[in-house]
DOVEX-641440 format. One record per atom (N, C-alpha, C, O): residue in one letter; atom name; x, y, z. Coordinates in nm, 4 decimals, padded with zeros to 6 digits. Layout:
# residues N
- resn, name, east, north, up
- a, CA, X, Y, Z
...
END
This chain:
# residues 82
- resn, name, east, north, up
- m, N, -05.4607, 05.2692, -06.5722
- m, CA, -05.4076, 05.2132, -06.4449
- m, C, -05.4133, 05.0645, -06.4516
- m, O, -05.3197, 05.0010, -06.4029
- g, N, -05.5191, 04.9988, -06.5100
- g, CA, -05.5373, 04.8611, -06.5086
- g, C, -05.4135, 04.7863, -06.5711
- g, O, -05.3679, 04.6845, -06.5190
- g, N, -05.3617, 04.8422, -06.6857
- g, CA, -05.2511, 04.7779, -06.7535
- g, C, -05.1263, 04.7811, -06.6746
- g, O, -05.0544, 04.6817, -06.6654
- s, N, -05.0979, 04.9004, -06.6139
- s, CA, -04.9764, 04.9138, -06.5323
- s, C, -04.9870, 04.8194, -06.4091
- s, O, -04.8874, 04.7589, -06.3693
- w, N, -05.0986, 04.8081, -06.3539
- w, CA, -05.1217, 04.7147, -06.2367
- w, C, -05.0886, 04.5704, -06.2743
- w, O, -05.0177, 04.5032, -06.1994
- v, N, -05.1352, 04.5230, -06.3825
- v, CA, -05.0985, 04.3921, -06.4287
- v, C, -04.9497, 04.3764, -06.4478
- v, O, -04.8884, 04.2795, -06.4030
- f, N, -04.8921, 04.4768, -06.5172
- f, CA, -04.7416, 04.4830, -06.5330
- f, C, -04.6721, 04.4741, -06.4063
- f, O, -04.5786, 04.3956, -06.3902
- a, N, -04.7176, 04.5574, -06.3093
- a, CA, -04.6509, 04.5656, -06.1824
- a, C, -04.6488, 04.4367, -06.1062
- a, O, -04.5597, 04.4164, -06.0238
- r, N, -04.7432, 04.3483, -06.1300
- r, CA, -04.7480, 04.2198, -06.0673
- r, C, -04.6305, 04.1276, -06.1181
- r, O, -04.5936, 04.0327, -06.0490
- q, N, -04.5759, 04.1545, -06.2314
- q, CA, -04.4729, 04.0770, -06.2886
- q, C, -04.3346, 04.1242, -06.2472
- q, O, -04.2334, 04.0619, -06.2794
- i, N, -04.3323, 04.2339, -06.1762
- i, CA, -04.2038, 04.2882, -06.1367
- i, C, -04.1822, 04.2499, -05.9852
- i, O, -04.2640, 04.2832, -05.8995
- k, N, -04.0734, 04.1817, -05.9580
- k, CA, -04.0437, 04.1385, -05.8195
- k, C, -03.9338, 04.2341, -05.7650
- k, O, -03.8336, 04.2603, -05.8316
- k, N, -03.9560, 04.2835, -05.6445
- k, CA, -03.8579, 04.3638, -05.5690
- k, C, -03.8242, 04.3023, -05.4401
- k, O, -03.9074, 04.2440, -05.3706
- k, N, -03.6972, 04.3166, -05.4090
- k, CA, -03.6446, 04.2680, -05.2797
- k, C, -03.5458, 04.3686, -05.2277
- k, O, -03.4487, 04.4063, -05.2932
- t, N, -03.5763, 04.4117, -05.1026
- t, CA, -03.4953, 04.5096, -05.0360
- t, C, -03.4281, 04.4587, -04.9133
- t, O, -03.4919, 04.3959, -04.8288
- r, N, -03.3058, 04.4831, -04.9014
- r, CA, -03.2284, 04.4392, -04.7780
- r, C, -03.1639, 04.5529, -04.7152
- r, O, -03.1014, 04.6323, -04.7855
- r, N, -03.1734, 04.5690, -04.5842
- r, CA, -03.1096, 04.6764, -04.5202
- r, C, -03.0311, 04.6257, -04.3970
- r, O, -03.0811, 04.5510, -04.3129
- w, N, -02.9093, 04.6703, -04.3930
- w, CA, -02.8216, 04.6252, -04.2792
- w, C, -02.8188, 04.7410, -04.1706
- w, O, -02.8002, 04.8597, -04.1974
- k, N, -02.8391, 04.6906, -04.0492
- k, CA, -02.8380, 04.7918, -03.9384
- k, C, -02.6968, 04.8428, -03.9140
- k, O, -02.6738, 04.9596, -03.8826
- q, N, -02.6020, 04.7480, -03.9303
- q, CA, -02.4649, 04.7858, -03.9092
- q, C, -02.4094, 04.8413, -04.0438
- q, O, -02.4097, 04.7729, -04.1461
- g, N, -02.3646, 04.9615, -04.0390
- g, CA, -02.3073, 05.0284, -04.1634
- g, C, -02.4072, 05.0948, -04.2426
- g, O, -02.3696, 05.1712, -04.3314
- g, N, -02.5342, 05.0750, -04.2213
- g, CA, -02.6445, 05.1483, -04.2921
- g, C, -02.6623, 05.1155, -04.4408
- g, O, -02.7227, 05.1934, -04.5144
- g, N, -02.6102, 05.0015, -04.4849
- g, CA, -02.6189, 04.9569, -04.6265
- g, C, -02.7560, 04.9164, -04.6635
- g, O, -02.8313, 04.8658, -04.5803
- v, N, -02.7927, 04.9388, -04.7949
- v, CA, -02.9179, 04.9015, -04.8462
- v, C, -02.8949, 04.8354, -04.9863
- v, O, -02.8213, 04.8888, -05.0693
- t, N, -02.9571, 04.7230, -05.0089
- t, CA, -02.9475, 04.6594, -05.1455
- t, C, -03.0935, 04.6360, -05.1928
- t, O, -03.1761, 04.5757, -05.1243
- i, N, -03.1184, 04.6875, -05.3133
- i, CA, -03.2496, 04.6654, -05.3754
- i, C, -03.2280, 04.5946, -05.5029
- i, O, -03.1492, 04.6367, -05.5875
- s, N, -03.3010, 04.4823, -05.5175
- s, CA, -03.2983, 04.4009, -05.6445
- s, C, -03.4380, 04.4064, -05.7086
- s, O, -03.5422, 04.3844, -05.6469
- v, N, -03.4293, 04.4385, -05.8405
- v, CA, -03.5502, 04.4493, -05.9144
- v, C, -03.5433, 04.3644, -06.0366
- v, O, -03.4405, 04.3666, -06.1042
- g, N, -03.6485, 04.2867, -06.0716
- g, CA, -03.6403, 04.2036, -06.1834
- g, C, -03.7819, 04.1334, -06.2089
- g, O, -03.8734, 04.1331, -06.1265
- p, N, -03.7857, 04.0770, -06.3289
- p, CA, -03.9093, 04.0094, -06.3574
- p, C, -03.9397, 03.8827, -06.2839
- p, O, -03.8477, 03.8125, -06.2421
- s, N, -04.0674, 03.8504, -06.2664
- s, CA, -04.1085, 03.7233, -06.2050
- s, C, -04.0524, 03.6170, -06.3002
- s, O, -04.0068, 03.6441, -06.4113
- a, N, -04.0593, 03.4955, -06.2485
- a, CA, -04.0171, 03.3742, -06.3341
- a, C, -04.0984, 03.3723, -06.4587
- a, O, -04.0460, 03.3595, -06.5694
- e, N, -04.2278, 03.3853, -06.4403
- e, CA, -04.3273, 03.3757, -06.5498
- e, C, -04.2954, 03.4722, -06.6577
- e, O, -04.2828, 03.4353, -06.7744
- a, N, -04.2809, 03.6082, -06.6159
- a, CA, -04.2511, 03.7056, -06.7090
- a, C, -04.1156, 03.6953, -06.7698
- a, O, -04.1005, 03.7254, -06.8882
- f, N, -04.0065, 03.6509, -06.6895
- f, CA, -03.8810, 03.6338, -06.7490
- f, C, -03.8806, 03.5380, -06.8690
- f, O, -03.8291, 03.5722, -06.9754
- y, N, -03.9402, 03.4134, -06.8509
- y, CA, -03.9384, 03.3184, -06.9593
- y, C, -04.0332, 03.3619, -07.0784
- y, O, -04.0007, 03.3399, -07.1951
- g, N, -04.1415, 03.4191, -07.0474
- g, CA, -04.2304, 03.4669, -07.1504
- g, C, -04.1641, 03.5752, -07.2391
- g, O, -04.1693, 03.5733, -07.3621
- s, N, -04.0996, 03.6724, -07.1634
- s, CA, -04.0393, 03.7836, -07.2421
- s, C, -03.9077, 03.7336, -07.3137
- s, O, -03.8782, 03.7818, -07.4230
- q, N, -03.8297, 03.6401, -07.2556
- q, CA, -03.7114, 03.5995, -07.3166
- q, C, -03.7406, 03.5152, -07.4463
- q, O, -03.6780, 03.5310, -07.5511
- f, N, -03.8335, 03.4317, -07.4300
- f, CA, -03.8679, 03.3555, -07.5510
- f, C, -03.9182, 03.4302, -07.6669
- f, O, -03.8795, 03.4021, -07.7803
- v, N, -04.0044, 03.5262, -07.6433
- v, CA, -04.0539, 03.6113, -07.7384
- v, C, -03.9470, 03.7067, -07.7902
- v, O, -03.9273, 03.7159, -07.9114
- e, N, -03.8786, 03.7768, -07.7031
- e, CA, -03.7770, 03.8755, -07.7375
- e, C, -03.6607, 03.8221, -07.8132
- e, O, -03.6145, 03.8845, -07.9088
- l, N, -03.6095, 03.7021, -07.7712
- l, CA, -03.4852, 03.6523, -07.8203
- l, C, -03.5136, 03.5353, -07.9126
- l, O, -03.4267, 03.4959, -07.9903
- g, N, -03.6378, 03.4770, -07.9054
- g, CA, -03.6722, 03.3630, -07.9961
- g, C, -03.6060, 03.2256, -07.9324
- g, O, -03.5338, 03.2284, -07.8328
- t, N, -03.6372, 03.1178, -07.9962
- t, CA, -03.5941, 02.9913, -07.9558
- t, C, -03.5470, 02.9135, -08.0843
- t, O, -03.5522, 02.9693, -08.1939
- v, N, -03.5069, 02.8012, -08.0725
- v, CA, -03.4681, 02.7150, -08.1835
- v, C, -03.5900, 02.6941, -08.2792
- v, O, -03.5740, 02.6814, -08.4006
- k, N, -03.7060, 02.6913, -08.2219
- k, CA, -03.8271, 02.6646, -08.2992
- k, C, -03.9047, 02.7946, -08.3296
- k, O, -03.9991, 02.7871, -08.4082
- q, N, -03.8745, 02.9060, -08.2770
- q, CA, -03.9495, 03.0288, -08.2917
- q, C, -03.8562, 03.1401, -08.3100
- q, O, -03.7603, 03.1560, -08.2344
- a, N, -03.8831, 03.2211, -08.4129
- a, CA, -03.8019, 03.3396, -08.4496
- a, C, -03.8260, 03.4455, -08.3409
- a, O, -03.9353, 03.4531, -08.2848
- a, N, -03.7266, 03.5247, -08.3125
- a, CA, -03.7261, 03.6361, -08.2275
- a, C, -03.8279, 03.7406, -08.2750
- a, O, -03.8340, 03.7705, -08.3943
- n, N, -03.9096, 03.7976, -08.1810
- n, CA, -04.0072, 03.8995, -08.2161
- n, C, -03.9795, 04.0104, -08.1054
- n, O, -04.0522, 04.0238, -08.0070
- s, N, -03.8716, 04.0856, -08.1298
- s, CA, -03.8231, 04.1880, -08.0398
- s, C, -03.9351, 04.2905, -08.0140
- s, O, -04.0009, 04.3380, -08.1066
- w, N, -03.9535, 04.3215, -07.8904
- w, CA, -04.0548, 04.4361, -07.8553
- w, C, -04.0024, 04.5114, -07.7396
- w, O, -04.0163, 04.6336, -07.7328
- l, N, -03.9389, 04.4381, -07.6429
- l, CA, -03.9046, 04.5050, -07.5243
- l, C, -03.7805, 04.6049, -07.5430
- l, O, -03.7849, 04.7173, -07.4929
- e, N, -03.6818, 04.5654, -07.6085
- e, CA, -03.5659, 04.6535, -07.6344
- e, C, -03.6045, 04.7724, -07.7198
- e, O, -03.5685, 04.8847, -07.6843
- p, N, -03.6769, 04.7546, -07.8324
- p, CA, -03.7186, 04.8726, -07.9037
- p, C, -03.8054, 04.9745, -07.8241
- p, O, -03.7880, 05.0960, -07.8344
- a, N, -03.8979, 04.9193, -07.7457
- a, CA, -03.9828, 05.0009, -07.6600
- a, C, -03.9005, 05.0734, -07.5563
- a, O, -03.9196, 05.1934, -07.5366
- f, N, -03.8089, 05.0044, -07.4888
- f, CA, -03.7251, 05.0718, -07.3932
- f, C, -03.6391, 05.1827, -07.4521
- f, O, -03.6283, 05.2926, -07.3978
- s, N, -03.5739, 05.1468, -07.5737
- s, CA, -03.4972, 05.2419, -07.6362
- s, C, -03.5674, 05.3742, -07.6799
- s, O, -03.5081, 05.4820, -07.6758
- a, N, -03.6920, 05.3615, -07.7206
- a, CA, -03.7786, 05.4651, -07.7667
- a, C, -03.8168, 05.5646, -07.6447
- a, O, -03.8405, 05.6842, -07.6617
- n, N, -03.8196, 05.5005, -07.5228
- n, CA, -03.8676, 05.5649, -07.4022
- n, C, -03.7607, 05.5710, -07.2958
- n, O, -03.7948, 05.5981, -07.1806
- k, N, -03.6328, 05.5477, -07.3253
- k, CA, -03.5312, 05.5361, -07.2311
- k, C, -03.5186, 05.6565, -07.1280
- k, O, -03.5084, 05.6358, -07.0071
- a, N, -03.5200, 05.7800, -07.1821
- a, CA, -03.5004, 05.8955, -07.0965
- a, C, -03.6207, 05.8993, -06.9873
- a, O, -03.5970, 05.9132, -06.8673
- q, N, -03.7450, 05.8864, -07.0370
- q, CA, -03.8623, 05.8782, -06.9472
- q, C, -03.8529, 05.7666, -06.8497
- q, O, -03.8826, 05.7878, -06.7321
- v, N, -03.8148, 05.6519, -06.8887
- v, CA, -03.8095, 05.5384, -06.8062
- v, C, -03.7014, 05.5569, -06.7006
- v, O, -03.7273, 05.5249, -06.5846
- m, N, -03.5814, 05.6067, -06.7329
- m, CA, -03.4808, 05.6338, -06.6367
- m, C, -03.5138, 05.7470, -06.5401
- m, O, -03.4806, 05.7419, -06.4217
- d, N, -03.5778, 05.8456, -06.5918
- d, CA, -03.6217, 05.9623, -06.5022
- d, C, -03.7202, 05.9104, -06.3959
- d, O, -03.7082, 05.9427, -06.2777
- r, N, -03.8150, 05.8315, -06.4392
- r, CA, -03.9113, 05.7770, -06.3438
- r, C, -03.8566, 05.6889, -06.2455
- r, O, -03.8924, 05.6957, -06.1280
- f, N, -03.7615, 05.5964, -06.2915
- f, CA, -03.6970, 05.5032, -06.2129
- f, C, -03.6209, 05.5759, -06.1048
- f, O, -03.6341, 05.5433, -05.9868
- k, N, -03.5391, 05.6766, -06.1443
- k, CA, -03.4578, 05.7568, -06.0435
- k, C, -03.5483, 05.8169, -05.9403
- k, O, -03.5227, 05.8100, -05.8200
- a, N, -03.6574, 05.8775, -05.9904
- a, CA, -03.7443, 05.9449, -05.8943
- a, C, -03.8046, 05.8502, -05.7879
- a, O, -03.8033, 05.8779, -05.6679
- r, N, -03.8575, 05.7368, -05.8389
- r, CA, -03.9109, 05.6388, -05.7434
- r, C, -03.8030, 05.5763, -05.6559
- r, O, -03.8299, 05.5390, -05.5417
- l, N, -03.6802, 05.5644, -05.7087
- l, CA, -03.5711, 05.5078, -05.6303
- l, C, -03.5320, 05.6104, -05.5128
- l, O, -03.5119, 05.5714, -05.3978
- r, N, -03.5235, 05.7358, -05.5495
- r, CA, -03.5015, 05.8365, -05.4451
- r, C, -03.6025, 05.8364, -05.3318
- r, O, -03.5686, 05.8498, -05.2142
- e, N, -03.7415, 05.8188, -05.3764
- e, CA, -03.8390, 05.8057, -05.2866
- e, C, -03.8309, 05.6854, -05.1839
- e, O, -03.8564, 05.6942, -05.0638
- k, N, -03.7929, 05.5767, -05.2488
- k, CA, -03.7813, 05.4538, -05.1631
- k, C, -03.6582, 05.4585, -05.0715
- k, O, -03.6591, 05.4069, -04.9598
- i, N, -03.5536, 05.5216, -05.1225
- i, CA, -03.4280, 05.5307, -05.0418
- i, C, -03.4593, 05.6223, -04.9173
- i, O, -03.4210, 05.5919, -04.8043
- k, N, -03.5292, 05.7331, -04.9444
- k, CA, -03.5648, 05.8301, -04.8490
- k, C, -03.6508, 05.7617, -04.7373
- k, O, -03.6259, 05.7768, -04.6177
- a, N, -03.7488, 05.6891, -04.7830
- a, CA, -03.8389, 05.6202, -04.6906
- a, C, -03.7729, 05.5102, -04.6091
- a, O, -03.8085, 05.4870, -04.4935
- a, N, -03.6743, 05.4415, -04.6717
- a, CA, -03.5984, 05.3347, -04.6036
- a, C, -03.5053, 05.3869, -04.4998
- a, O, -03.4796, 05.3242, -04.3970
- s, N, -03.4542, 05.5066, -04.5302
- s, CA, -03.3519, 05.5700, -04.4322
- s, C, -03.4212, 05.6368, -04.3132
- s, O, -03.3525, 05.6829, -04.2221
- k, N, -03.5481, 05.6432, -04.3107
- k, CA, -03.6117, 05.7103, -04.1892
- k, C, -03.6138, 05.6105, -04.0717
- k, O, -03.6611, 05.6440, -03.9631
END
């Protein structure tokens, strides 16, 4: 749990709901700190070679990641629509 909690702090979520029309928008992405850290390591820089870890890890676990994401998204949509 400790590791996932630290990771969760680096994920920023923003939800907007419109009363008129019932629309909902959810944005999910890394914090600025996590974005720059992951991009520089993953893609490299002019002075540092790329050391890809995120894409290979996602590819190896894609089905599990997507199933969990869909389940949580359904929960959040259901809660937001109440």
